[in-house]
N, C-alpha and C positions, 0 to 999 in steps of 0.2 A: 692676800685678798680671798674673799669667799666666792670663788668662781662658781658658775652654774654649769655643771657637767651633765649632759644628756646621755643616757644609755638607750641605744636603739637596737631592737632585735625582733625576732619572730614572735608573734603572739601564739601561733600554733605551728604544728609540724614536727618533723623529726629532730630538728636542732633544739627544740625545747627539752626533749627527753635526754639528749646527749650532752647539752651544755648548760643545764639549769644551775649546776653548782658553780660553774665559771661566772655566770651572771650574778649569782649571790655574792661571790667574792668581789666582783667589780663594785657592787653597791656598798659592800662593807669597806672597801678601800677608799671610796669617795668619802664616806662618813668619817673614817679614821684620819683622813687628810684635812677634815674640817671644812669641806666644800659642800655645796648644795646639789642635790640630785634632782634632775628633771627626767621624767619619763612620760610616755603617752597615756598614763593612768589606765593601762590595759593589762591583760593577762599574759602568760607566757614569759619569755626572757626578761622583758622590762619589769614584770611583776616580781620575779625572783631577785632582780637588782634592788627593787624597792624593799623587799623583805630583808635582804642583806644589809641595806642601809639602816633600817630601823632596829636591827639586832644589836647595833652598837649603842650602848646606853649613854656613853659620854659624848655623843656626837654634838658638833657645834652647828652644823648646817641643818637644812630642813629638806624633807622629801616633798617635791611639788609634782603633781600630776596634771597633764594637759588633756582634758577629756574632749572627745568628739561631740558630747552631748551639750545641751543648752541648760540643763538643770540637774540637780541631784537625782530627782525622780527619773528622768530620762537616762541618766548615767547607769542607774541600778536596774530599773525595770525594762528599759528598751535595749540598751547595749549590754547589760549584764556584766558590768565591769566592777573591779574591786574598789574599796574605799579606805579600809583601815590602815593601810601602810603609808598614807599620805598625810602630811601636816596641813597641806592646802591643796585644793583641786581647782584649777582654772577651767570653768565650764565654757569652752570656746563656742559651742553651737555651730561649729564648722564642719561637722562630720569628719571622716577619717582623713581625707586628702587635705582639707583646709587646716585641720588640727595639726597635721605633720609640719606644715610650713610655719605655723605660729610657734610650735614647740621648738623647732630648730632655730628660728630667728631669735628666740628668747634665750638661747644658751650661749655660753662662751666656747664650749667644745662639745664634740659628739664622739661617742665610742660605739662602734658597730660590733655586735656579737651575733653570730648566726645570721639570720635575716632573710626576708623574702622581698617581694616587690615593694612593699611599703617601706622597708628599711632602705632599699635602693633609692626611693624617692627622698627619704630623709638625708641620705648621704649626698646625693646630688644637690639637694637644696643647701646643705652645709658647705659644699665645695663652692657653689656659686655665691654663697654669702661670705666666703673667706673665713670660715670658722676653723679652729684647730680640729683636725679629724684623726681619730685613732681607730684601728681595726684589730680585733682579737683573732689572729690567725689560728686555725685549728678548731674553731667553734662551729664550722660547717656553714652551709648556705652562702649568702652573699659575702660574708667575711673571708671565705676561702677562695672566692673568685675576684675579689675587689682589686688585688694587685694586677692580675691579668687584664681586667677591664680597663684600669687606668693606664696601662701600658699601651692600650690599643684605641682608647677613646679619649681625645683631648679634653681636659677639664682644668679649670683654674685651681692652682694650689695642689695639683696631683702629686708633684714631687715632694711635697711637705707632709703627706699623709704618713702617720706613724703606724708601723706594723709590728706587733709583738705577739708572742705565743703565751706569755705569762700575764695574767690579769693585774697582778700587783705591779709589775714593771711597766705595764701599759698605762695605768693610772698615774704613776710617777712621771713617766715620759710626757704624758699629756699636760700635767701640771707644770713641768719644766718648760714646755713649749709656751704655755700661757704666761708664765713668768717672763719669758723672753719677749713675748708679744706686748706685754704691758709694762715693760721695763721703764718706760718714760712716764708712767702713771703712778703717782703717790697718793695713797688713800689713808686717811686717819679717822674715818668714820663720819667725816663732815662732807656734805655734798659739794661744797665749794672748794675743796682742797685737791686740786689737780695741779701738778707741777707746771709752772709757767702761766697758770690761768687763775685769775681771781674772779669772785662772784661779780657779775655785771660786765665782764670783759669777754668778748668773743664767745 
């Protein structure tokens, strides 16, 4: 299945300088696995993930950006955000906070790298939405505090969060968790082909 995997991380700050290559590798691994990459259509670590994704020439998935802006003009002129690394940009018009929710609710899984308060908002939204969550330990910021946070603050699905120090292993572990989650779902490219369900029934 062509899962939609979101890479969430800091747009600015020290983790961008220290972990940009890790973010690039995450994006590349998502592409090589044939999945679709979702990001906040922003700068920093998500942008590096998008650049890693599009560097894979034989990729099967697409790079989708969720913009806080309401139009291409606003995205570029007001928010000053990138465009060329995305096959499609969803102009949410929800500013950053609303964009975060729309982005996370649209993905199948989220991977946190580095991260500041915006990434914490996305991770908490993902946990509340029961998404598969992965965290790249050693990338700084939120990612390095997430385990301690979840040990001390109760959250749904906290025990199932995947912690890895290697971006390649993390992407593989996230996809494995998605395969397990969707084990009862059979997809052959037709919208009506779900195990035990036919078109017009339930």
